[in-house]
N, C-alpha and C positions, 0 to 999 in steps of 0.2 A: 571626489567621494571615495572613501575607503572600500576595499574589497575584504570580505570576511570569510573565514572558513569555520564550518561546524565540524567538530571532531566526534568520533565514536566513543564507545564506553571504555576503550583501552587508554584513553587520554584523561588525565586528571583535570585538564583545562577544557572547558566546553567550547569556547570560541576564541579564535586567534584573529588578529588584524594582519592582513597581507599588504606590505608596502610595495607600491609600483611607482614608476616615474610618471611625470605629468602627461606625456604623450600616450603612454600605455593606459593610464587612467581614463583618458578620453575615449580610447578605443573600446575598453572594457565596458564603460558606461553606455556607449552607443550600442554595443552588443546586447546588453541587458535590456535597454530601452526598446530595441527592435523586437526582442523576444517577448517582452511584455505586450507590445502592440499586437503581435501575432496571437498571443494567448487571448487577449480581449476580443480580437476580431473574429477568432474562430470558435471560441467556446462561449457562445452568446446566451446560452440558457443555463443559469446557475440553479442547482438543485441542492436542497439540504441533504447532507450525507445520510444514506441508509446502508447499513452493513449488507454486503453481498450484491449490491447493485453496481453494474458496470455502465458508466455514462456512454451515451451514444455520441456520434461524431461531433455534434455541435454543443454538447453538454459538458459541464464541469460540476464538481461537488464542492460544497463549502461546509465549514464547521464554525459556528460562533463560539465565543468564549474559549478560544484555543489557548490552552495554558502556556505553551512554549512561545507564543507570540511575544510575550512580555520580555523574555530573555533576548530574543532577536532585536527587539526595538530598543532595549537598554544599550545594546552594543552600538547601534546606529547613533543614538543620541548622546552617547558618552564614549566615543571611539578611543580617545586617548587613554582611557582606563583599561582598555582591552589589551592584553599582552601581544606583543609583536611576534609573528611567526618567523622562525629562523631555520636555516638549513638543518641544524642538529635535530629539530623536531621531526623532520621528514614529512612525506606526503601520504604515507600508507594509511593513516588513521582519519583522513579527511572524508567526510560523507557528503558534504554539500558546500557550495559557495553562495554567498548572497551579497546584495548591494541595494542601497536605497536609490531608486531610479529617478526620483524627483526631489532630491535633497538640495537646499533646505526648505523649498516651498512646501513640501509634504514630508514630514519627518516620521510618518506612521505608515508608509507604504514600502514594502520590501519585496524584491524579486529573488527567487531561490532556484538554483540549479542543483541537480544531482552531481556527485563526484564519485567516480569509480577508479580503480587501479589502472584500467586501460587508458586513462587520460594522462598518466604519468609518463613523462619522457625522460629516459635514462641516457644522458649523453655519453656516459662511459662505454656504452655498447657500440658506439659509432666512431669512425675515423673522420676527422675534420681536416679540410685542406686549408693551409695557410702558407702563402708564398711558395707554392709548389711542393710543400712538405705536409704529409699527413701526421696528425697527432691525436691522442686520446684526450678526453676532457672529463673533468669531475663536476661539470655543470648539472643542475637539476631543473626540470621544467615540467609544465603540464598544459594540456589543452582545455579550452572551455567547451562545455556542452553546446549543442545547437538549439536547445529549447529549455524552457522553464519547467520545473516540476511543481511549483506553487507560487502563489502571490499572497502576501500578508498585508492586510489593511486594518490597522488598529488591532482588535482581538479576533479578527476573522481571517481564516485561511481558505483559499480557493485552490483546487487541485483537480487534475484529471485522473491520476492513478493513485489509489490508496496504497497499493503495493510499493510504489516508488517512495511515497511519503513516509511509510513506516521504516524505510531504510535510513531515514534521517532522524525522525522523532519517535518517541515511545508512544504508540497509538493504542496500547492495550486498554486504556480507559474508554476508548471509542469503539473498539472491537478487538477481541482476542480469540484466537483459535482455541479449540478445546484442548485441555491438558490431558495427561495420562489419567489423572483421577476423574476428569470429566468424561473421558471415553469409557472408563470402567463403570462409572455410575450410570452412564447412558444405556449400556447393554444389560445392566442388572435390573432395569425397570421391569415391572410385572407384565408389561405388554409383550415382552420378547421371550421367545423360546430359543435358548442358546445351545447350539450343537455341541456335542462332546469335543473338547479340545480347542474350542473356538477362542481366539485371543485377538481382539480388534487392534491391539497395539502393534501386532506383527505386520499388519497390512495398512495401517493408518498412514496416509500421506497428508500433505497440506490440504488437499481437496476434501478428504474425509474429515479432518479436524475442523475445517471451516464449516462444512455441512452440519456436523454434530452441534457446533456452537450456535448456528443459525436456528436449528430445530429446537434446541434447548431454549433459546431466547424467545422463539415464537409461542412456546407453550402448547403447541398443537397436540402433543401426545398426552398431556394432562387434561386438555379440554375436549378431547374427542375419543370415544371408545372404539373398540375393534369393529363392531358392526358398521359404524359410520365410515371408518377407514376402508373396510372391505367394499362398501357401496361405492365410495369414491373410486376405488381401484377398478371396479366393474364398469363404471361409467366411462373411465378413461381407457378401458381395455388393457389395463396394466396387470401383469401376472404377479400376484402376491401369494407367497406360501404361508399357510397358517396351520395351527394345531388346535384341537378343541373346538368349541362352538359358543356362540353368543358372547356375552360380556366376559365369560371365563376363557375365551379363546386367546391365542397368542400368535404373534407374527414370528415365523422362523427366520432367523438371521442367516443370510447367505454366507458361505464360507470363502467365496472368491471376491477379490477386490472389485472386479467389474460389476458383479451382481449386487454387491453391497452398495456401491456408488449409485446404481440405478434405484435401489430402494430408498436411499437417502435423498436422492433427487425427487422422488415421488413424495416422500414425507415432508420435504421442504417446498412442496407445491410448485415444482418446476415444470410439470406437465399440465396442459390445459386443452380443452376442446374448443374449436372455433364455433361460434354461434351461427355462422353463415354456412360454412361447408361441412361442419360437424367433424372435421379432421382433428386428429390429436397432434398437438405441437409441443415442442420443448423449448423452454426459455432458459437463456444462459444467465440472466439476471432479472431482477424485478424490483419495483418500488410501489408502495400503495398509491392507487389512483386518487 
């Protein structure tokens, strides 16, 4: 069965076919099959993907009707039409490797590995011994990863890490971090009092952009007024700075990254009180029960 490479946006060709000899093909296939068995044996609880949720140790997420599945399956089922990878193409633009682990019995199941530059072996950096004489080589090679990043079955993709998956596929249709415009519009909401000189873009990192996107998606700020938010903060013993009073009041946005992240965590409902001990806890991810 052929090994395929998925390329990044710098390549005009999306998928290449990588030719290997028969013995190597058997070894690679066995590697992918072993990793698939590990994936299925360890991630036994599949959950529909929810943005912001981090699967626990035995869970994995899945997305139905995954658009890019069709591109991958077309390569599997029409491999001779896929261009062959050559040394001139290089390895720098590869983002993933994939193979059908049960072909031809199952032509709709594909195992996918991440591929990063650290896997590239540049033989020209080493001296090789041949008949007691060392020489340089112009050979090019790469390592296989030790685990799968995803499994595709028909139009369904199962995965452990959304972050790893988005390094291979365009996942913006499933979840996108807040853009500069999103951040600007977020802080301009009437609910917020913006300190003089405050610019969220100067301190926004991936965490802040993700939190803003999740809060916007939840609609929590448009569905709940300041008195409700202040009451929630009081119940959680969370310090929230406000100006004004009643429904005309505003939340003062903190000017430091740490305090802003804490406020965003609160607005994204990452804090909760235990019903038994009444202690306040913080969740690093969540999904509807």
